TIPAGU-625657 format. One line per 5 residues: their letters; for each residue x, y, z of C-alpha. Coordinates in steps of 0.02 Angstrom, whole numbers, plus 50000, padded with zeros to 5 digits. Each point is the difference from the previous one (the first is absolute). Last residue first. Example, Ala and Ser with C-alpha at 12.3 -4.5 7.8 and 13.67 -1.06 7.14 Angstrom:
<nodes>
sa) 50684,49947,50357 | 49931,49828,50033
</nodes>
This chain:
<nodes>
eahrg) 52472,48479,51130 | 50110,50153,50007 | 49958,50131,49871 | 50117,50000,49852 | 50139,50126,49984
avspa) 49979,50169,49917 | 50144,50063,49895 | 50134,50131,50033 | 50134,50046,49873 | 50167,50041,50082
sgplp) 50026,50171,50077 | 50108,50152,49957 | 49855,50096,49924 | 49835,49914,50044 | 49958,49857,49884
rgase) 49872,50033,49861 | 49814,49967,49991 | 49957,50184,50012 | 50153,50113,50007 | 49973,50123,49857
amrwv) 50136,50133,49994 | 49970,50177,50062 | 50018,50156,49890 | 49819,50013,49939 | 49936,49959,50175
afggi) 50103,50144,50073 | 49931,50120,49869 | 49823,49945,50042 | 50032,50027,50185 | 50054,50179,49968
vaaam) 49847,50033,49892 | 49886,49914,50127 | 50067,50111,50141 | 49953,50155,49899 | 49826,49928,49971
myyap) 49980,49963,50187 | 50043,50182,50040 | 49879,50064,49868 | 49859,49896,50073 | 50033,50057,50179
mmmng) 50010,50181,49938 | 49822,49999,49933 | 49934,50109,50143 | 50095,50151,49933 | 50009,50137,50133
tagil) 50179,50028,49943 | 50098,50016,50162 | 49880,49904,50113 | 49975,49862,49872 | 50188,49985,49978
atvvl) 50028,49996,50190 | 49872,49859,50021 | 50083,49906,49857 | 50172,50019,50079 | 49944,49945,50174
pttgg) 49901,49848,49939 | 50142,49945,49884 | 50144,50020,50124 | 50004,49816,50049 | 50011,49944,49819
flsvs) 50122,50127,49926 | 50155,50033,50105 | 49978,49866,50134 | 49933,49866,49883 | 50136,50033,49869
vnfgi) 50142,49997,50126 | 49924,49845,50079 | 49988,49899,49839 | 50171,50046,49931 | 50093,49967,50163
slsgy) 49909,49839,50044 | 50017,49936,49820 | 50188,50030,50002 | 50024,49913,50168 | 49887,49848,49972
rvktp) 50062,49967,49823 | 50187,50031,50027 | 50070,49822,49984 | 49847,49934,49909 | 50008,50116,49849
flapl) 49876,50147,49988 | 49851,50049,49891 | 49912,49833,50029 | 49961,50052,50180 | 49888,50141,49929
aspma) 49898,49899,49875 | 49936,49863,50118 | 49930,50111,50139 | 49958,50133,49868 | 49875,49900,49895
atfcv) 49846,49976,50109 | 50006,50168,50090 | 50038,50091,49838 | 49863,49936,49885 | 49890,49996,50157
lllgl) 50008,50191,49999 | 49899,50002,49839 | 49865,49900,50088 | 50000,50124,50144 | 49991,50152,49885
agmgl) 49846,49927,49914 | 49922,49954,50167 | 50027,50176,50068 | 49909,50076,49852 | 49861,49870,50001
avall) 49975,50010,50190 | 49997,50190,49997 | 49873,50000,49859 | 49889,49871,50087 | 50007,50089,50169
sgqri) 49957,50168,49922 | 50130,50136,50018 | 50024,50049,49818 | 50180,50036,50052 | 50039,49813,49994
lllap) 49945,49993,49817 | 50108,50150,49958 | 50144,49912,50090 | 49977,49845,49892 | 49989,50102,49839
vslll) 50161,50094,50045 | 50099,49845,50055 | 49943,49897,49849 | 50127,50033,49862 | 50165,50014,50095
fgacg) 49944,49883,50139 | 49951,49869,49871 | 50160,50020,49900 | 50104,49972,50158 | 49896,49848,50053
taivp) 50009,49925,49826 | 50189,50026,50001 | 50009,49902,50164 | 49904,49855,49921 | 50096,50004,49835
rrgvr) 50169,50008,50091 | 49969,49859,50125 | 49974,49866,49867 | 49854,49920,49906 | 49985,49835,50092
dtlag) 50089,50030,50166 | 49928,50176,50008 | 49826,49922,49984 | 50031,49896,50156 | 50027,50161,50098
vfpqa) 49842,50073,49921 | 49902,49850,50065 | 50085,50007,50171 | 49952,50185,50026 | 49824,50007,49929
immva) 49914,49943,50161 | 50109,50113,50107 | 49964,50148,49885 | 49813,49972,50022 | 50024,50004,50190
mvglv) 50104,50158,49983 | 49860,50085,49903 | 49877,49951,50137 | 50115,50069,50135 | 50012,50165,49905
vllgh) 49811,50009,49978 | 49973,49959,50185 | 50117,50140,50052 | 49909,50128,49894 | 49831,49940,50064
tedyh) 50057,50025,50179 | 50072,50173,49965 | 49849,50071,49908 | 50067,50100,49852 | 50045,50183,50020
lqgtl) 50085,49998,49827 | 50165,50076,50057 | 50016,49938,50179 | 49893,49842,50001 | 50033,49927,49828
yspmy) 50177,50069,49990 | 50041,49929,50172 | 49942,49825,49945 | 50095,50027,49835 | 50169,50037,50081
sllmy) 50047,49835,50081 | 49935,49856,49892 | 49984,50082,49829 | 50139,50130,50003 | 50113,49889,50106
dtvnf) 49992,49861,49870 | 50008,50115,49848 | 50156,50087,50066 | 50066,49832,50060 | 49998,49900,49838
vlvlg) 50045,50148,49889 | 50151,50041,50109 | 50047,49817,50030 | 50023,49977,49812 | 50104,50158,49982
iclll) 50107,49962,50154 | 50031,49822,49940 | 50049,50059,49825 | 50122,50123,50079 | 50070,49862,50111
arwqg) 50021,49882,49852 | 50104,50132,49911 | 50102,50043,50156 | 50041,49820,50047 | 50188,50012,50028
tvmer) 49983,50179,50061 | 49867,49955,50130 | 50037,49826,50066 | 50184,50034,49969 | 49993,50152,50116
lptkp) 49921,49895,50137 | 50156,49891,49995 | 49967,49813,49976 | 50059,49911,50157 | 50093,49842,49959
rnnea) 49899,49840,50013 | 50123,49861,50035 | 49895,49843,50011 | 50090,49930,49848 | 49952,50155,49897
keaea) 49907,49888,49880 | 49913,49921,50150 | 49939,50170,50060 | 49929,50040,49828 | 49915,49830,49995
afapt) 49923,50028,50172 | 49942,50173,49945 | 49913,49930,49846 | 49925,49852,50095 | 49920,50116,50128
eelrl) 50046,49968,50183 | 49887,49878,50091 | 49841,50057,50083 | 49942,49950,50174 | 50063,50165,50074
rlylg) 49887,50094,49879 | 49841,49910,50051 | 50036,50021,50186 | 50041,50184,49974 | 49835,50027,49911
iigmp) 49901,49915,50137 | 50091,50099,50135 | 49974,50162,49903 | 49814,49970,49982 | 49987,49964,50186
gavlf) 50082,50169,50040 | 49919,50100,49860 | 49830,49981,50085 | 50065,50124,50129 | 49994,50137,49868
pirwg) 49817,49967,49957 | 49951,49995,50186 | 50083,50163,50057 | 49867,50116,49923 | 49869,49924,50117
wstld) 50080,50065,50161 | 49957,50180,50043 | 49967,50073,49827 | 49891,49857,49936 | 49908,49991,50166
dasll) 49963,50187,49995 | 49941,49996,49818 | 49882,49855,50041 | 50047,49829,49938 | 49909,49884,49878
atmit) 50001,50102,49838 | 50175,50070,50025 | 50061,49826,50046 | 49927,49926,49840 | 50078,50136,49892
vlgag) 50169,49982,50087 | 49996,49812,49968 | 49956,50028,49817 | 50143,50122,49974 | 50125,49876,50071
aiyga) 49927,49844,49918 | 49980,50089,49831 | 50180,50062,50008 | 50067,49829,50045 | 49902,49911,49864
ltgfe) 50058,50127,49870 | 50183,49979,50047 | 49983,49810,50012 | 49930,49995,49822 | 50152,50108,49961
lwsgl) 50114,49855,50046 | 49880,49876,49918 | 50047,50073,49830 | 50174,49927,50017 | 49932,49822,49985
fgrrk) 49906,50039,49839 | 50144,50098,49923 | 50132,49873,50048 | 49905,49853,49927 | 50105,49959,49845
dpaye) 50168,50035,50084 | 49961,49890,50150 | 49983,50105,50158 | 50125,49998,50144 | 50109,50143,49939
aifts) 49850,50108,49954 | 49913,49966,50166 | 50153,50049,50103 | 50041,50150,49890 | 49821,50065,50018
agaye) 50010,49978,50190 | 50172,50079,50014 | 49958,50150,49891 | 49837,50026,50095 | 50071,49980,50175
ggtsf) 50171,50083,50012 | 49943,50181,50011 | 49849,49940,50099 | 50119,49971,50147 | 50055,50182,50001
gqvlr) 49822,50063,49979 | 49933,49897,50145 | 50144,50051,50115 | 49972,50182,49949 | 49814,49984,50039
avlll) 50039,49932,50173 | 50120,50144,50034 | 49868,50127,49942 | 49870,49924,50116 | 50125,50005,50143
ipagv) 50029,50186,49968 | 49811,50030,49988 | 49978,49922,50174 | 50154,50076,50085 | 49923,50172,49977
gitay) 49879,49967,50144 | 50006,49837,50095 | 49817,49962,50041 | 49900,50132,49905 | 50112,49973,49849
spilg) 49945,49818,49998 | 50102,49851,50057 | 50081,49897,49861 | 49949,49815,50002 | 49906,49992,49834
iaftg) 50143,50091,49913 | 50118,49864,50064 | 49904,49865,49904 | 50033,50091,49836 | 50186,50021,50033
aammi) 50021,49823,50067 | 49909,49922,49852 | 50104,50096,49875 | 50163,49963,50091 | 49968,49814,50017
mtlal) 49946,49985,49817 | 50155,50097,49944 | 50110,49876,50094 | 49917,49845,49925 | 50018,50079,49827
vkqrg) 50185,50027,50035 | 50030,49819,50049 | 49904,49930,49850 | 50084,50109,49869 | 50178,49948,50038
vrdgl) 50156,50058,50091 | 50080,50110,49866 | 49865,50044,49875 | 49874,50023,50140 | 50122,50113,50092
pgfvm) 50019,50106,49843 | 49810,50026,49999 | 49976,50017,50189 | 50112,50150,50027 | 49975,50105,49842
gglpr) 49816,49954,49998 | 49979,50056,50180 | 50082,50165,49957 | 49884,50018,49849 | 49850,49970,50116
vlfaa) 50057,50130,50127 | 49907,50148,49924 | 49845,49896,49963 | 49975,49963,50185 | 49996,50187,50034
afagf) 49842,50011,49894 | 49895,49917,50136 | 50069,50115,50134 | 49954,50147,49888 | 49831,49917,49969
tsllq) 49964,50013,50186 | 50066,50178,50011 | 49894,50054,49851 | 49846,49919,50078 | 50025,50086,50167
atpng) 50036,50168,49917 | 49838,49985,49901 | 49900,49951,50156 | 50066,50149,50101 | 49983,49968,50186
spffv) 50185,49962,50007 | 49975,49822,50065 | 50138,49917,49897 | 50016,49818,50059 | 49825,49943,50044
kgltv) 49897,50128,49900 | 50110,49978,49846 | 49989,49811,50017 | 49811,50014,49990 | 50008,50101,49838
aiysy) 50129,49879,49926 | 49893,49844,50026 | 49972,49972,49815 | 50178,50029,49939 | 50085,49913,50147
vgfdf) 49893,49844,49985 | 50021,49985,49811 | 50188,50027,50007 | 50018,49879,50146 | 49908,49866,49901
weman) 50112,50053,49855 | 50159,49946,50088 | 49916,49844,50069 | 49941,49945,49828 | 50175,50024,49930
glaaa) 50068,49886,50135 | 49862,49874,49967 | 50041,49997,49814 | 50179,49942,50030 | 49952,49858,50117
kvark) 49858,49940,49888 | 50107,50006,49841 | 50143,49905,50084 | 49880,49865,50064 | 49928,49975,49826
vlapd) 50176,49988,49926 | 50052,49874,50134 | 49848,49890,49963 | 50030,50012,49811 | 50182,49943,50020
tvtpe) 50104,50087,49867 | 50113,49913,49875 | 50149,50112,49961 | 50058,49978,49820 | 50176,49937,49964
ptkak) 50106,50139,49927 | 50024,50000,49811 | 50183,49973,49959 | 50066,50128,49879 | 50031,49922,49830
rtkm) 50178,49959,49954 | 50055,50073,49836 | 50063,49879,49870 | 50158,50041,49904
</nodes>
């Protein structure tokens, strides 16, 4: 008796123009999120004077970063709302909504009256705006990476996904660079009275451009096919099923995001403070070194993304984990030498290792989950890991140095994250060049004549 072979689904032929538009629209949202991150981080002292005028500079800074950290607390909630919604009504609609909310939250900060004008209402409004930003961000990264992954041809998913983190780096450099220019051009009084508002108000036009790009997009082929299979009846997938039904993939996601974000926040968020606070390094030079490292990372990003399409995601991510395990201590010892060359070499080494994650994760993470729960499950796993481990990295490392007096704690912390990430890589399946789970093969169409 002959057995009937399973029918191979017809491949999806992607339109190169649509794919390029999808990548631009997704990357711009990530750029805007990190533009705000760069602005808020480097203008924190001024914000403390505007919104928390206690007379104590340390208390001002702690209060400002407290409002900043509050956004991380609501990220998982945003993921639990926007993720399942994206699996039910579509990726494009939800990404348009998160873009509106992110732009509105950032723009609103630029309009808030100072503490001197309305008193305690000023810090309360700042906190509300940060919560709106954090809530919308909970649906942004998972949605953007899912959108690109579902649009991209199987053989180019790594390269196209790498542009998402290219947007992250570009946004951060733009935000931090704008603050640096303003600080150089404006007096301290002008910066405190009105200049600090400019970077936040820039988010308005950026948001309108991003929203325009996202509204012009069509739904991803993978989601459209899933909807068609359900004959336009898309039953709501219970949140519980997105967790318990995907528990193994979720644990892998949390482990991969942990090493990705601990090293990311250590290098881009904590290291500038480490250089100035612990090593008494000149603040301007410290910032310029970080921005220079990020510029090098931007250049490397698409090349490493393309490499993951050729050799696989697992070898590239594993290289990053092994590199942080073996080189974190030597790199930090170089940084602690204090000279500009030594700091640049140490930071540069860590930055290039970080590219192994930033270039591979946008394509590796969506491939952990099937189409029907991809947005929701990825949103939950990603945001839980970021909130528990990534966003807390500067605070935890500062506390560890204070408790032990050991200045090498940043290196040990990155090494511990690399061990966890390495175990996750060992357990994950290779996804390069293969269809996404639950989707038909995807191939690149020809360019229009």
